[in-house]
MARMAR-896425 format. One line per 8 residues: number of its first residue (from 0); their letters; for each residue y, z, x of N, C-alpha, C. Coordinates in pm, 1 decimal, decimal comma. Each point is the difference from the previous one (the first is absolute). Example, Ala and Ser with C-alpha at 12.3 -4.5 7.8 and 13.67 -1.06 7.14 Angstrom:
MARMAR-896425
0	as	-569,0 780,0 1319,0 119,0 0,0 -89,0 120,0 0,0 90,0 | 105,0 -72,0 -35,0 119,0 6,0 82,0 109,0 73,0 -77,0
This chain:
MARMAR-896425
0	xxxxxxxx	-117,3 0,0 85,1 117,3 0,0 -85,1 124,0 0,0 89,9 | 97,5 -79,9 -35,6 121,1 -9,3 81,2 100,5 105,5 -42,5 | 77,8 42,5 96,0 102,7 100,4 -25,2 123,0 -68,5 -59,6 | 40,1 33,6 -123,3 116,0 -66,8 -60,9 132,0 39,8 65,4 | 0,0 108,1 76,8 122,7 46,7 64,0 10,7 -44,2 146,0 | -96,5 -76,7 45,2 2,7 -47,5 138,2 112,5 -101,6 16,3 | 57,6 -0,4 117,8 107,4 -96,2 25,3 -59,9 -139,7 13,0 | 75,4 -101,2 -39,8 -52,9 -136,2 9,6 -16,2 -40,2 146,2
8	xxxxxxxx	-91,7 -90,0 26,8 -18,3 -41,8 139,4 125,6 -69,6 50,4 | 33,8 28,6 124,7 120,1 -61,1 56,3 -29,8 -144,2 39,3 | 102,3 -82,5 -6,6 -15,1 -140,3 35,1 1,7 -15,0 151,0 | -80,9 -89,6 48,6 -5,3 -20,6 144,4 123,1 -76,6 46,0 | 44,4 25,9 122,2 114,8 -73,6 52,3 -32,7 -148,7 13,2 | 102,4 -80,0 -9,6 -17,0 -144,3 13,6 -15,9 -38,6 146,5 | -68,4 -108,5 23,4 -9,2 -57,9 133,7 135,8 -61,5 34,6 | 33,1 -15,8 128,9 130,5 -56,7 37,1 27,8 -136,8 -62,7
16	xxxxxxxx	-100,4 -85,3 -8,3 20,8 -132,3 -61,1 28,8 13,6 -149,4 | -67,0 93,6 -65,8 24,6 22,0 -142,8 139,3 58,1 -22,7 | 40,6 89,8 88,6 134,9 56,0 -11,7 105,2 -109,4 7,9 | -15,3 -88,6 98,3 95,3 -110,4 13,8 -1,9 -89,4 -123,4 | -118,9 -25,4 -51,4 -13,5 -86,5 -116,8 70,2 59,7 -121,9 | -23,3 127,1 -28,0 62,0 62,0 -117,0 150,5 16,9 17,6 | 43,3 28,7 121,8 144,2 9,7 25,4 66,3 -135,7 -20,0 | -63,3 -105,5 48,2 51,7 -136,0 -17,5 3,8 -38,2 -147,4
24	xxxxxxxx	-107,1 27,6 -72,0 -4,6 -32,2 -143,0 105,7 75,5 -79,4 | 26,3 122,6 38,4 103,4 77,4 -68,8 132,8 -72,8 3,4 | 38,6 -47,3 116,5 129,5 -66,8 14,1 1,2 -137,0 -66,7 | -104,1 -78,7 22,0 -0,3 -135,8 -55,1 -7,7 -0,9 -152,2 | -84,9 82,6 -56,8 -10,4 3,3 -145,7 126,1 56,2 -64,8 | 66,2 92,8 68,4 122,7 57,8 -55,5 114,2 -100,8 -3,3 | -3,3 -101,3 87,0 102,4 -104,4 -5,1 -6,5 -71,5 -134,4 | -121,2 -25,4 -47,2 -16,7 -78,3 -121,9 -8,4 84,4 -126,8
32	xxxxxxxx	-52,7 120,9 10,0 -24,7 79,9 -119,3 80,1 129,6 -5,8 | 98,4 16,1 87,5 88,6 115,6 -6,4 -67,8 130,6 36,9 | 26,7 102,7 -78,2 -45,6 134,0 34,8 -145,1 27,0 -38,1 | -62,9 -85,8 -79,6 -135,1 27,7 -49,4 -103,1 5,8 113,2 | -7,3 -98,7 91,5 -95,7 14,0 110,7 29,8 120,1 89,5 | 128,2 27,8 22,0 35,6 116,0 82,2 -50,4 128,8 -64,9 | 11,7 9,1 -130,9 -47,8 118,1 -71,0 -152,3 10,6 8,1 | -68,8 -111,2 -20,7 -146,9 1,5 4,5 -49,8 39,2 138,8
40	xxxxxxxx	54,7 -62,2 103,8 -42,9 32,5 136,1 42,2 141,4 38,6 | 113,8 45,8 -51,3 44,8 136,6 29,2 -100,0 100,7 -55,1 | -42,4 -19,8 -123,1 -93,9 93,1 -62,3 -139,0 -10,6 63,6 | -44,0 -120,6 30,4 -137,7 -19,8 44,3 -22,6 21,5 149,6 | 98,9 -32,6 84,8 -27,2 -5,0 144,2 89,2 87,6 86,4 | 86,1 79,0 -57,0 94,6 74,6 83,8 -66,2 104,7 88,6 | -117,2 46,0 -34,6 -68,4 102,9 79,5 -112,8 -56,8 85,3 | -9,2 -131,8 13,0 -114,4 -60,4 67,7 24,2 -34,3 145,8
48	xxxxxxxx	124,3 9,5 47,2 27,2 -27,5 140,5 149,3 1,9 26,1 | 40,9 30,1 123,7 142,9 14,0 28,7 78,2 -131,1 -10,8 | -58,1 -111,2 42,1 72,6 -127,1 -6,9 21,5 -42,8 -144,5 | -106,2 4,9 -78,1 13,5 -42,0 -139,2 89,6 97,2 -76,7 | -6,1 129,1 31,8 86,6 96,0 -68,5 146,5 -29,4 28,8 | 33,2 -23,7 125,0 139,5 -24,8 34,9 50,5 -126,6 -67,2 | -79,4 -105,0 1,4 43,8 -124,8 -61,7 7,7 11,0 -152,3 | -95,4 67,9 -59,8 1,8 15,9 -145,5 119,8 84,6 -42,9
56	xxxxxxxx	27,2 106,9 72,5 113,0 86,2 -35,4 133,0 -72,0 20,8 | 14,2 -73,9 110,3 126,1 -71,1 21,3 18,3 -110,8 -103,1 | -108,2 -66,7 -37,9 11,2 -103,8 -103,9 35,5 62,4 -134,6 | -60,9 112,1 -30,3 30,0 69,7 -125,5 147,0 42,9 -2,1 | 50,5 50,1 112,2 141,7 37,4 7,8 90,7 -121,5 -18,6 | -35,6 -113,4 61,0 80,9 -120,7 -17,6 -2,5 -45,9 -145,2 | -115,5 3,2 -61,7 -8,9 -46,3 -138,8 79,0 91,1 -94,3 | -2,1 129,7 24,8 80,6 90,9 -82,5 149,0 -23,3 22,4
64	xxxxxxxx	39,6 -23,1 125,4 139,7 -29,6 30,9 42,6 -129,9 -67,3 | -84,6 -102,5 8,2 31,1 -128,5 -63,0 7,5 13,9 -151,4 | -86,7 80,3 -56,9 1,7 21,3 -144,8 131,1 64,0 -43,5 | 46,8 98,0 75,2 128,4 64,5 -31,3 114,5 -99,4 14,6 | 0,6 -76,2 109,8 107,8 -96,7 23,5 0,2 -110,0 -105,9 | -117,4 -46,7 -39,6 -5,4 -103,5 -102,4 38,0 54,7 -137,0 | -30,0 125,0 -26,9 44,3 61,0 -125,4 152,1 10,7 -3,4 | 60,9 31,9 114,0 146,6 3,6 8,0 56,1 -139,9 -21,7
72	xxxxxxxx	-60,4 -101,1 62,6 43,6 -137,9 -20,2 -14,0 -43,3 -144,7 | -108,4 39,9 -63,8 -19,5 -32,6 -141,1 105,7 67,3 -86,5 | 31,0 126,1 30,4 102,6 71,1 -76,8 136,6 -66,5 17,1 | 33,1 -41,1 122,1 127,5 -68,6 24,4 3,9 -131,9 -76,7 | -109,2 -76,8 5,9 -5,5 -127,4 -71,7 10,3 21,6 -150,7 | -63,1 103,5 -49,4 6,2 29,3 -143,5 141,1 38,1 -42,5 | 67,2 79,8 81,8 139,2 36,3 -29,8 87,0 -125,0 -2,7 | -18,8 -88,5 95,8 76,1 -124,6 1,8 -28,7 -86,3 -120,7
80	xxxxxxxx	-126,9 -9,8 -37,6 -36,8 -81,4 -115,1 58,1 57,4 -129,5 | -5,6 130,4 -15,6 58,6 63,4 -119,0 150,0 -23,7 -2,5 | 65,0 6,3 115,8 143,6 -25,3 7,5 31,1 -143,5 -40,2 | -78,0 -94,9 48,9 21,1 -140,8 -37,6 -18,6 -17,3 -149,7 | -104,1 58,8 -52,7 -27,5 -11,8 -143,1 111,2 63,2 -82,4 | 45,3 117,9 42,1 103,9 70,7 -75,9 133,4 -73,5 4,4 | 31,7 -65,7 110,7 129,2 -68,6 9,4 -2,6 -138,1 -62,8 | -116,7 -58,1 -18,4 -5,3 -134,8 -57,2 -42,7 -3,6 -145,0
88	xxxxxxxx	-48,7 109,0 -55,2 -49,4 -0,5 -137,5 112,7 -23,0 -100,4 | 115,0 60,1 25,0 111,9 -14,5 -92,8 108,9 -90,7 53,8 | -23,4 -63,4 113,3 102,6 -84,8 61,0 9,9 -131,6 -76,2 | 120,9 -56,3 -5,4 13,4 -130,5 -64,7 -75,8 -105,6 80,7 | -49,1 -98,6 -67,8 -77,0 -103,8 68,2 91,5 -111,0 45,9 | -2,8 -52,9 117,6 -69,9 53,6 116,9 75,7 117,8 58,5 | -73,4 93,1 60,9 64,6 119,7 53,5 79,8 -36,0 125,1 | 121,2 50,0 8,1 83,6 -32,5 115,8 -42,8 79,5 122,9
96	xxxxxxxx	-6,5 -66,1 113,7 -26,6 69,3 126,1 -146,8 26,9 25,4 | -23,8 55,9 114,4 -134,2 32,2 46,9 -26,6 146,7 -29,0 | -106,2 35,0 -72,4 -24,5 141,4 -31,5 -35,0 80,1 125,7 | 71,6 108,8 26,5 -27,0 78,5 121,6 -138,3 64,3 -0,1 | -56,3 21,6 -116,6 -134,3 57,6 -5,7 -105,2 -90,9 59,4 | 30,0 -130,9 3,1 -94,5 -94,5 57,9 -14,5 22,1 150,5 | 108,5 37,1 64,9 -5,2 31,0 143,4 -87,3 123,2 23,0 | 16,5 101,0 -83,5 -81,2 121,5 11,4 -147,3 -33,3 -23,4
104	xxxxxxxx	-27,2 -86,5 -98,3 -137,6 -42,0 -26,9 -61,2 -65,6 123,5 | 72,9 -91,6 62,6 -52,9 -69,1 117,2 -15,6 93,2 119,8 | 84,8 101,2 12,2 -17,1 98,6 107,6 -133,4 72,8 -16,8 | -30,3 42,7 -121,1 -128,4 64,9 -25,9 -117,1 -92,9 23,9 | 14,8 -124,3 -42,7 -105,5 -99,6 17,5 -24,5 -28,3 148,1 | 106,3 -11,8 78,3 -12,5 -23,8 144,3 -62,6 121,5 68,6 | 33,9 120,2 -44,7 -60,2 120,8 57,2 -151,2 0,5 -21,2 | -43,9 -35,8 -118,6 -143,8 -6,0 -27,2 -67,3 -102,2 91,2
112	xxxxxxxx	60,2 -116,5 14,0 -56,2 -103,3 87,2 -0,6 40,0 146,3 | 107,2 65,5 44,7 8,0 42,6 140,2 -105,7 105,5 30,7 | -20,6 92,4 -91,7 -102,3 103,2 20,9 -138,3 -64,3 7,7 | -26,2 -97,1 -85,9 -128,8 -69,3 2,0 -20,2 -74,1 131,7 | 103,8 -66,3 48,3 -8,8 -73,7 126,5 -21,1 94,5 118,4 | 75,6 108,2 5,3 -14,4 97,7 109,1 -138,4 63,2 -3,4 | -48,7 29,3 -118,9 -133,6 57,7 -14,6 -106,6 -95,2 53,7 | 14,5 -129,1 -27,3 -96,8 -98,9 48,7 7,0 -15,3 151,8
120	xxxxxxxx	120,7 -6,7 54,4 15,1 -16,5 145,3 -57,6 119,8 74,5 | 37,6 119,8 -41,8 -53,1 118,4 67,4 -149,6 16,9 -25,5 | -48,6 -45,7 -114,8 -143,7 4,9 -26,5 -78,9 -86,1 96,5 | 54,0 -117,6 32,4 -66,5 -87,8 97,0 2,3 62,4 139,1 | 113,4 57,1 38,1 9,5 66,4 130,9 -99,8 115,5 8,3 | -9,4 78,9 -105,8 -93,5 112,8 -1,1 -144,7 -47,4 -0,9 | -28,3 -111,5 -67,7 -136,1 -53,8 -1,8 -42,4 -45,1 139,6 | 91,5 -60,4 73,9 -30,2 -40,8 137,8 -27,6 123,6 86,0
128	xxxxxxxx	81,1 103,8 -17,1 -22,5 123,8 75,9 -134,5 62,4 -37,0 | -34,8 -1,6 -127,8 -128,5 55,3 -43,1 -115,8 -80,0 57,5 | 14,0 -130,8 3,6 -105,6 -85,2 55,8 -21,2 28,2 148,5 | 106,9 36,0 69,1 -9,7 32,7 142,8 -42,9 144,7 23,4 | -13,5 78,0 -106,8 -40,8 138,8 13,2 111,9 93,3 40,0 | 123,5 -39,8 -23,8 116,5 80,5 36,9 58,7 67,9 -123,0 | 62,9 113,1 24,5 71,2 68,9 -106,9 133,5 -69,2 -23,1 | 48,0 4,5 -123,3 127,7 -62,3 -33,5 67,8 83,0 -108,1
136	xxxxxxxx	130,1 16,9 14,9 78,6 69,8 -102,0 115,4 -91,2 -40,2 | 16,8 -18,1 -129,9 107,7 -84,5 -50,6 134,4 65,2 28,8 | 97,2 -76,1 52,3 130,8 59,7 29,1 84,5 24,7 -124,7 | -35,9 -60,1 -113,1 83,3 11,9 -119,7 -62,3 87,2 -108,4 | -115,6 55,7 23,5 -69,6 76,0 -103,6 39,4 147,1 2,5 | 17,9 55,1 -117,4 20,6 144,4 -14,5 -137,9 65,4 6,9 | -10,3 108,3 72,0 -129,7 65,7 17,3 -25,2 97,0 -114,9 | -55,4 -52,6 -107,7 -35,1 82,2 -115,4 -128,9 78,3 25,3
144	xxxxxxxx	-93,3 -60,8 73,2 -131,9 57,7 24,1 -14,4 27,3 149,1 | -56,0 116,1 33,1 -19,9 35,8 140,6 -110,8 -83,4 61,7 | 9,8 -22,0 131,3 -101,4 -78,3 70,3 -112,2 86,5 54,9 | 22,8 127,9 18,3 -103,1 87,4 54,6 -87,5 51,8 -113,5 | -130,9 9,0 23,0 -87,5 54,6 -104,2 30,8 147,1 -23,2 | -19,0 41,8 -121,1 24,9 140,1 -34,0 -108,3 88,6 60,3 | 40,8 117,0 40,1 -95,1 95,6 54,6 -76,0 64,9 -114,8 | -130,5 13,8 15,7 -81,2 61,4 -104,9 -27,0 146,7 29,2
152	xxx	62,7 52,5 104,2 -18,7 141,2 33,0 71,8 86,2 -102,1 | -63,8 107,9 -39,4 60,0 92,0 -96,5 64,5 118,7 69,9 | 27,1 -12,4 126,7 54,2 111,0 77,6 139,8 21,8 -27,1
């Protein structure tokens, strides 16, 4: 009979080639699918080796930073769009001049595009570093998640 209170078996560490592979996949898949691969690899592989942990945590931090920046860009674009709508809804046809809210809309739209481009460029750089077995930290990411594993000591 098995003990229901026994701790689950620990996962074995990854081989160096597997670590490089999962670290590389984290970066490449996150370029195309955003934060979802980073979240999956963070949950599944963060305790399996130091290289994969560092790359997964840095990718997760970049994806969270990009998510915040893109949400800000979306909010700016939405404010601009609402301003354009509010100033043109009751305006005589054709409305005179260029609506200033349109500039605000494009600023938000450009911010979203710039964040996506920067995320892709740094993702490729990090993927190359992961393939070479080197650690890499994004220069633009806010560190939401720590890179060091938590201590399990109860002292």
